[in-house]
C-alpha positions as CSV (number, residue, x, y, z in Angstrom):
1,M,35.7,0.7,-31.8
2,Q,35.7,0.2,-28.0
3,E,37.6,3.4,-27.3
4,N,35.3,5.3,-29.6
5,L,32.1,4.5,-27.6
6,S,32.2,7.5,-25.3
7,L,33.1,9.7,-28.3
8,Y,30.1,8.5,-30.1
9,H,27.9,9.4,-27.1
10,I,29.3,12.9,-27.1
11,F,28.9,13.1,-30.9
12,Y,25.3,12.0,-30.6
13,T,24.4,14.5,-27.9
14,V,26.0,17.4,-29.8
15,G,24.3,16.3,-33.1
16,R,20.9,16.1,-31.3
17,T,21.2,19.4,-29.5
18,G,23.1,21.3,-32.2
19,N,24.8,23.2,-29.5
20,I,28.1,22.4,-27.7
21,S,27.1,24.4,-24.6
22,Q,23.8,22.5,-24.3
23,A,25.5,19.2,-24.8
24,A,28.0,20.1,-22.0
25,K,25.2,20.8,-19.6
26,E,23.5,17.4,-20.4
27,L,26.7,15.4,-20.2
28,Y,28.0,17.3,-17.1
29,I,31.4,17.9,-18.8
30,S,33.1,21.1,-19.9
31,Q,32.8,22.7,-23.4
32,P,36.5,22.2,-24.1
33,A,36.2,18.5,-23.3
34,I,33.3,18.3,-25.8
35,S,35.4,20.1,-28.5
36,R,38.4,17.8,-27.8
37,A,36.2,14.6,-28.1
38,I,34.7,15.8,-31.4
39,R,38.1,16.5,-32.8
40,K,39.4,13.1,-31.7
41,L,36.5,11.4,-33.4
42,E,37.0,13.3,-36.6
43,E,40.7,12.4,-36.6
44,N,39.9,8.7,-36.0
45,L,37.4,8.8,-38.9
46,N,39.5,11.1,-41.1
47,T,36.5,13.4,-41.8
48,A,34.7,16.5,-40.6
49,L,31.5,15.8,-38.7
50,F,30.3,19.3,-37.8
51,K,30.3,22.8,-39.4
52,R,30.8,25.4,-36.7
53,S,29.1,28.9,-36.8
54,S,28.3,31.7,-34.3
55,R,24.8,30.1,-33.9
56,G,26.1,26.6,-33.0
57,V,27.1,23.5,-35.0
58,T,25.4,21.7,-37.8
59,L,26.2,18.2,-39.2
60,T,28.2,17.8,-42.4
61,P,27.0,15.1,-45.0
62,D,29.3,12.6,-43.3
63,G,28.2,13.7,-39.9
64,E,24.6,13.2,-40.9
65,A,25.2,9.7,-42.2
66,L,27.0,8.8,-39.0
67,F,24.3,10.4,-36.8
68,V,21.6,8.2,-38.3
69,R,23.5,5.1,-37.4
70,V,24.6,6.2,-34.0
71,K,21.0,7.2,-33.2
72,E,19.8,3.7,-34.2
73,A,22.5,2.1,-32.1
74,F,21.6,4.2,-28.9
75,S,17.9,3.5,-29.5
76,L,18.6,-0.2,-29.5
77,L,20.7,0.1,-26.3
78,S,17.8,1.9,-24.6
79,E,15.3,-0.8,-25.7
80,G,17.6,-3.4,-24.4
81,E,17.9,-1.7,-21.0
82,E,14.1,-1.3,-20.8
83,A,13.5,-4.8,-21.7
84,L,15.9,-6.0,-19.0
85,L,14.4,-3.7,-16.3
86,H,10.9,-4.8,-17.3
87,S,11.9,-8.5,-17.1
88,R,13.3,-7.9,-13.6
89,S,10.2,-6.0,-12.4
90,Q,8.0,-8.9,-13.6
91,E,9.9,-11.2,-11.4
92,I,9.2,-9.1,-8.3
93,P,5.9,-10.2,-6.8
94,R,3.4,-7.3,-6.4
95,L,0.4,-7.0,-4.2
96,R,-2.1,-4.2,-4.9
97,L,-4.3,-3.4,-1.9
98,G,-7.4,-1.2,-1.6
99,A,-8.9,0.1,1.6
100,S,-10.4,3.3,3.1
101,S,-8.0,5.4,5.1
102,T,-10.0,4.5,8.3
103,L,-9.8,0.7,7.8
104,S,-6.2,1.1,6.7
105,K,-5.4,2.6,10.1
106,Y,-7.6,0.6,12.4
107,V,-7.7,-2.8,10.7
108,L,-5.2,-3.2,7.9
109,L,-2.0,-2.0,9.7
110,S,-2.0,-4.8,12.3
111,R,-2.4,-7.5,9.6
112,L,0.2,-6.0,7.2
113,K,3.0,-6.2,9.8
114,P,3.1,-10.0,10.0
115,Y,2.6,-10.3,6.2
116,I,5.6,-8.0,5.4
117,A,7.7,-10.0,8.0
118,A,6.8,-13.2,6.3
119,S,7.0,-11.9,2.7
120,P,9.6,-9.1,2.6
121,K,10.2,-9.4,-1.1
122,V,6.6,-8.6,-2.1
123,R,6.1,-5.1,-3.4
124,I,2.9,-3.7,-1.8
125,T,1.0,-0.7,-3.0
126,I,-2.2,0.7,-1.2
127,S,-5.0,2.7,-2.8
128,C,-7.1,4.5,-0.2
129,Q,-10.7,4.5,-1.4
130,S,-14.2,3.9,-0.1
131,T,-15.8,0.5,-0.1
132,Y,-17.6,1.0,-3.4
133,Q,-14.6,2.5,-5.1
134,T,-12.5,-0.4,-3.9
135,L,-14.9,-2.9,-5.4
136,K,-14.8,-0.9,-8.7
137,L,-11.0,-1.1,-8.7
138,L,-11.3,-4.9,-8.2
139,D,-13.6,-5.2,-11.2
140,E,-11.2,-3.2,-13.3
141,G,-8.3,-5.4,-12.2
142,K,-6.5,-2.3,-10.8
143,I,-6.1,-3.9,-7.3
144,D,-5.8,-7.6,-6.1
145,L,-7.2,-7.4,-2.7
146,G,-9.7,-5.0,-0.9
147,L,-10.5,-4.4,2.7
148,I,-14.2,-3.3,3.0
149,G,-17.2,-3.0,5.1
150,K,-19.5,-5.7,3.6
151,P,-22.3,-4.2,1.6
152,K,-25.8,-5.8,1.5
153,K,-25.1,-7.2,-2.0
154,L,-21.8,-8.7,-2.8
155,Q,-21.9,-11.1,-5.7
156,G,-19.0,-12.5,-7.8
157,Y,-16.4,-11.9,-5.0
158,Y,-14.8,-14.0,-2.3
159,F,-15.3,-12.3,1.0
160,R,-13.4,-13.2,4.2
161,P,-14.8,-11.5,7.4
162,L,-12.4,-10.3,9.9
163,Q,-14.4,-8.6,12.6
164,R,-17.8,-7.0,13.3
165,I,-18.2,-3.3,13.9
166,S,-21.0,-1.1,15.1
167,D,-21.9,2.5,14.7
168,T,-22.5,4.9,17.5
169,F,-22.7,8.6,18.3
170,V,-20.2,10.1,20.7
171,A,-19.5,13.5,22.2
172,T,-17.8,15.1,25.2
173,Q,-19.7,15.3,28.5
174,Q,-19.2,19.0,28.5
175,Y,-20.9,19.4,25.0
176,L,-23.9,17.4,26.2
177,R,-24.2,19.6,29.4
178,N,-23.9,22.8,27.3
179,Q,-26.7,21.6,25.0
180,N,-28.9,20.8,28.0
181,E,-28.2,24.2,29.5
182,L,-28.9,26.1,26.3
183,F,-31.9,24.1,25.2
184,P,-33.3,22.3,28.3
185,E,-36.7,21.5,26.6
186,E,-35.5,20.6,23.2
187,P,-34.3,17.2,21.9
188,L,-30.8,16.9,20.8
189,F,-31.9,15.9,17.3
190,Q,-33.1,19.4,16.7
191,T,-30.4,21.5,18.5
192,A,-27.1,19.7,18.4
193,T,-24.5,19.6,15.6
194,F,-24.3,16.1,14.3
195,M,-21.0,15.2,12.4
196,M,-21.1,12.5,9.9
197,L,-19.2,11.1,6.9
198,D,-20.4,12.0,3.4
199,E,-23.4,10.4,1.8
200,E,-21.2,8.1,-0.5
201,N,-19.7,6.4,2.5
202,I,-21.1,2.9,3.4
203,T,-21.1,3.8,7.1
204,R,-23.2,6.9,6.4
205,Q,-25.6,5.0,4.3
206,S,-26.1,2.3,6.9
207,V,-26.7,4.9,9.6
208,N,-29.2,6.8,7.5
209,T,-31.1,3.7,6.8
210,Q,-31.4,2.9,10.5
211,M,-32.3,6.4,11.5
212,K,-35.0,6.5,8.8
213,E,-36.4,3.2,10.2
214,H,-36.7,4.8,13.6
215,D,-38.2,8.1,12.3
216,I,-35.2,10.2,13.4
217,E,-34.3,13.3,11.4
218,L,-31.3,15.5,12.3
219,S,-31.6,19.3,11.9
220,H,-27.9,20.2,11.8
221,I,-25.4,18.0,10.0
222,L,-21.7,18.7,9.5
223,E,-20.2,16.4,6.9
224,V,-16.6,15.4,7.5
225,T,-14.3,13.6,5.1
226,S,-12.7,11.1,7.5
227,M,-13.3,9.1,10.7
228,D,-10.2,10.5,12.4
229,L,-11.5,14.0,11.9
230,L,-14.9,13.1,13.3
231,I,-13.2,11.7,16.4
232,D,-10.9,14.7,16.7
233,F,-13.8,17.2,16.3
234,A,-15.8,15.3,18.9
235,R,-12.9,15.4,21.3
236,I,-12.7,19.3,21.1
237,G,-16.4,19.6,21.7
238,L,-17.5,20.7,18.2
239,G,-20.5,18.4,18.2
240,I,-21.8,14.9,18.2
241,A,-19.9,12.5,15.9
242,C,-21.1,9.3,14.2
243,V,-18.2,6.9,14.6
244,I,-17.4,3.2,14.8
245,R,-17.6,2.1,18.4
246,E,-14.6,-0.2,18.2
247,F,-12.4,2.6,16.9
248,V,-13.1,4.9,19.9
249,S,-12.9,2.1,22.6
250,K,-10.0,3.9,24.3
251,E,-11.8,7.2,24.4
252,L,-15.0,5.6,25.8
253,E,-13.0,3.7,28.5
254,E,-11.2,6.8,29.5
255,E,-14.5,8.8,29.3
256,T,-12.9,11.5,27.2
257,L,-15.9,10.7,24.9
258,V,-19.3,9.2,25.9
259,E,-22.0,7.5,23.8
260,V,-25.1,9.6,23.0
261,P,-28.2,7.5,23.4
262,M,-30.4,7.4,20.3
263,G,-33.2,5.3,21.5
264,F,-31.9,2.3,19.7
265,R,-28.7,0.3,19.0
266,F,-27.3,0.1,15.5
267,P,-26.8,-3.4,14.2
268,S,-23.2,-4.6,13.7
269,R,-21.6,-4.9,10.3
270,E,-18.9,-7.1,8.9
271,V,-15.4,-5.9,7.8
272,G,-13.3,-8.2,5.8
273,F,-10.9,-8.9,2.8
274,V,-12.4,-9.3,-0.6
275,C,-11.0,-10.4,-3.9
276,R,-12.4,-11.6,-7.2
277,R,-13.6,-15.1,-6.9
278,K,-11.1,-16.5,-9.4
279,E,-8.2,-15.0,-7.4
280,Q,-9.0,-16.5,-4.0
281,E,-6.3,-19.2,-4.4
282,N,-3.6,-16.6,-5.4
283,P,-0.6,-17.4,-3.1
284,L,-0.1,-13.7,-2.4
285,L,-3.6,-13.4,-1.1
286,K,-4.0,-16.7,0.9
287,P,-2.3,-15.4,4.0
288,F,-5.0,-12.7,4.4
289,F,-7.8,-15.4,4.1
290,E,-6.3,-17.9,6.5
């Protein structure tokens, strides 16, 4: 029986495909080797297993009876392998994170490094989504931990603040000089290009609320999909970008970008880790909350 196992595998593949050439491709062996294996198995069982024709091979009655049993056997082997792999994967601790691409770069990376060093066996996946989408994934149980800008209403979650951030508008000094030369008598709100995140972003919504409270309406808005693009576009002088001050501290210090006065200061907001309240004692999450 033991020496027939490889022969049964070849027999099963030929019976399933009905073609020696196709079976040879799947098994990465030559057609003559396939034919020799079939003849060997037929000799061992003292019966013909295939009828050969110009269009391929078909199973004989004995071949069909054997094929049914062999198929069942290989199916059981596959189920055993899958069960074993699934059991092993269950033993590997998994941490599913959710965060925007901006927070992933400017906040999460520095906190992941020590976590990975302390827990190298934890398998980490990261879903880059907005704050509201991250909270939705938490509700659906698709992630374990989120990194978000704290919205006004946050019920049913455990939130651990990490830092405060504040919004600001920045541009190059040259862009501001150009605007002043082109439109010396007009306010920037009416002439300049203001670059902002899309309306679904929590940063954009916070900025919109503050500007509405101060009766400021922008005439020319260019929506951009990421904070990094906003910063890059501002650097090349495309317009005035609405960004998070803490994420352009280097540019402001080097004066490659300068803050554009809006007549008021945006209030600071909290950024932090969030999970479902019942999960806050999860050992995999606790390092982020300590």
